[in-house]
MILO-215614 format. One line per field, with one value per residue: residue number from 1; residue in one letter; x, y, z of N, C-alpha, C in turn. Coordinates in Angstrom, 1 decimal, always signed. Layout:
<rs>
n = [NUM:...]
res = [a:...]
nc1 = [X:...]
nc2 = [Y:...]
nc3 = [Z:...]
cac1 = [X:...]
cac2 = [Y:...]
cac3 = [Z:...]
cc1 = [X:...]
cc2 = [Y:...]
cc3 = [Z:...]
</rs>
This chain:
<rs>
n = [1:2:3:4:5:6:7:8:9:10:11:12:13:14:15:16:17:18:19:20:21:22:23:24:25:26:27:28:29:30:31:32:33:34:35:36:37:38:39:40:41:42:43:44:45:46:47:48:49:50:51:52:53:54:55:56:57:58:59:60]
res = [m:t:v:l:r:d:n:n:d:l:e:n:l:l:i:y:i:n:k:l:r:q:d:l:i:e:v:g:l:i:n:g:l:a:s:r:e:t:i:q:l:s:e:q:l:d:y:y:i:i:q:y:q:r:v:i:h:k:n:p]
nc1 = [+0.8:+0.5:+1.9:+0.9:+2.3:+2.1:+0.6:+1.8:+2.3:-0.3:-1.2:+0.5:-0.4:-3.0:-2.3:-1.1:-3.3:-4.9:-3.3:-3.3:-6.0:-6.2:-4.5:-6.0:-8.3:-7.2:-6.0:-8.3:-9.8:-8.1:-7.4:-9.8:-12.5:-12.5:-10.0:-7.0:-5.0:-6.4:-8.2:-6.4:-5.3:-7.6:-8.2:-5.9:-6.3:-8.6:-7.6:-5.9:-7.7:-9.3:-7.4:-6.9:-9.5:-9.7:-7.8:-8.7:-11.2:-10.3:-8.9:-10.4]
nc2 = [-1.2:+2.2:+5.0:+8.2:+11.1:+14.0:+16.9:+17.2:+14.5:+13.6:+15.2:+14.3:+11.7:+12.2:+13.2:+11.0:+9.3:+10.5:+10.3:+7.5:+7.2:+8.5:+6.8:+4.4:+5.0:+5.4:+2.8:+1.2:+2.1:+1.4:-1.4:-2.6:-3.0:-5.3:-6.3:-7.8:-5.9:-3.6:-4.2:-4.7:-2.1:-0.8:-2.1:-1.3:+1.5:+1.6:+0.7:+2.8:+5.0:+4.2:+4.3:+7.1:+8.0:+6.9:+8.4:+11.0:+10.8:+10.1:+12.3:+14.9]
nc3 = [+0.0:-0.8:+0.9:+1.5:+2.1:+2.0:+0.6:-1.9:-2.6:-2.9:-4.9:-6.9:-7.1:-8.1:-10.7:-11.8:-11.8:-13.7:-15.9:-16.2:-16.8:-19.3:-20.7:-20.5:-22.0:-24.5:-25.1:-24.9:-27.1:-29.2:-28.8:-28.0:-25.5:-24.1:-24.2:-22.8:-22.0:-21.7:-19.6:-17.6:-17.2:-16.5:-14.0:-12.6:-12.6:-11.1:-8.6:-7.8:-7.8:-5.7:-3.6:-3.5:-2.8:-0.3:+1.2:+0.9:+2.3:+4.7:+5.6:+5.6]
cac1 = [+0.0:+1.3:+1.7:+0.9:+2.8:+1.7:-0.2:+2.5:+2.0:-1.7:-1.2:+1.2:-1.4:-4.0:-1.7:-1.0:-4.7:-5.3:-2.5:-3.8:-7.3:-6.0:-4.0:-7.1:-9.2:-6.5:-5.8:-9.6:-10.1:-7.3:-7.5:-11.2:-12.7:-12.3:-8.5:-6.2:-4.3:-7.5:-8.7:-5.3:-5.2:-8.8:-8.0:-4.9:-6.9:-9.5:-6.9:-5.4:-8.9:-9.7:-6.4:-7.1:-10.7:-9.4:-7.0:-9.6:-12.2:-9.6:-8.4:-11.2]
cac2 = [+0.0:+3.4:+5.9:+9.5:+11.9:+15.4:+17.3:+16.8:+13.1:+13.5:+15.8:+13.4:+10.7:+12.7:+13.3:+9.6:+8.8:+11.1:+9.6:+6.1:+7.3:+8.7:+5.5:+3.4:+5.4:+5.1:+1.4:+0.7:+2.4:+0.7:-2.8:-3.0:-2.9:-6.6:-6.8:-8.0:-4.7:-2.6:-4.7:-4.5:-0.7:-0.5:-2.5:-0.5:+2.7:+1.4:+0.6:+4.2:+5.9:+3.8:+4.9:+8.5:+8.2:+6.6:+9.5:+12.1:+10.6:+10.0:+13.6:+15.9]
cac3 = [+0.0:-0.9:+2.0:+1.0:+3.2:+2.0:-0.6:-3.2:-2.9:-3.3:-6.2:-7.9:-7.3:-9.1:-12.0:-12.2:-12.0:-14.9:-17.0:-16.4:-17.4:-20.7:-21.3:-20.6:-23.1:-25.8:-25.3:-25.1:-28.4:-30.1:-28.6:-27.5:-24.1:-23.5:-24.3:-21.5:-21.6:-21.3:-18.4:-16.6:-16.9:-15.7:-12.6:-12.0:-12.4:-9.9:-7.3:-7.4:-7.4:-4.3:-2.7:-3.4:-2.0:+1.1:+1.7:+1.0:+3.3:+6.0:+5.9:+4.8]
cc1 = [+0.9:+0.9:+1.9:+1.2:+2.3:+0.9:+0.5:+2.3:+0.6:-1.9:-0.6:+0.3:-2.5:-3.5:-1.5:-2.3:-5.1:-4.6:-3.0:-5.2:-7.1:-5.4:-5.1:-8.0:-8.5:-6.4:-7.2:-10.1:-9.4:-7.5:-8.9:-11.2:-12.5:-10.9:-7.9:-5.5:-5.3:-8.0:-7.6:-5.2:-6.4:-8.7:-7.0:-5.5:-7.9:-8.8:-6.4:-6.5:-9.3:-8.7:-6.6:-8.4:-10.5:-8.7:-7.9:-10.6:-11.6:-9.2:-9.2:-10.7]
cc2 = [+1.2:+4.4:+7.4:+10.4:+13.4:+15.7:+17.1:+15.4:+12.9:+14.1:+15.0:+12.2:+11.0:+12.8:+11.9:+8.9:+9.3:+10.6:+8.2:+6.2:+7.6:+7.5:+4.5:+3.7:+5.0:+3.6:+0.8:+0.9:+1.6:-0.9:-3.4:-3.1:-4.2:-7.1:-6.9:-6.7:-3.6:-3.0:-4.4:-3.0:-0.3:-0.9:-1.7:+0.9:+2.6:+1.4:+2.1:+5.1:+5.5:+4.4:+6.4:+8.8:+7.9:+7.8:+10.7:+12.0:+10.5:+11.4:+14.7:+17.3]
cc3 = [+0.0:+0.3:+1.4:+2.2:+3.2:+0.8:-1.9:-3.6:-3.4:-4.7:-7.3:-8.2:-8.3:-10.5:-12.6:-12.6:-13.4:-16.1:-17.3:-17.1:-18.9:-21.4:-21.5:-21.8:-24.4:-26.1:-25.6:-26.5:-29.5:-30.0:-28.3:-26.0:-23.4:-23.6:-22.9:-21.1:-21.1:-19.9:-17.3:-16.3:-16.2:-14.2:-11.9:-11.6:-11.2:-8.6:-6.9:-7.1:-6.0:-3.3:-2.4:-2.6:-0.6:+1.8:+1.9:+2.1:+4.7:+6.5:+5.2:+4.9]
</rs>
């Protein structure tokens, strides 16, 4: 599990989430929504979104 120490970490996490989202859209359009790569990116994006939400709800 990733430990976020400060706002820079949280900001970097948001940047990474947005990059993953862009990658997911691109790969999904090229390879299809059921491709292995698309599903892996989707699962990775889900993981980091959940991490972000946990931090936000823990430290409002």
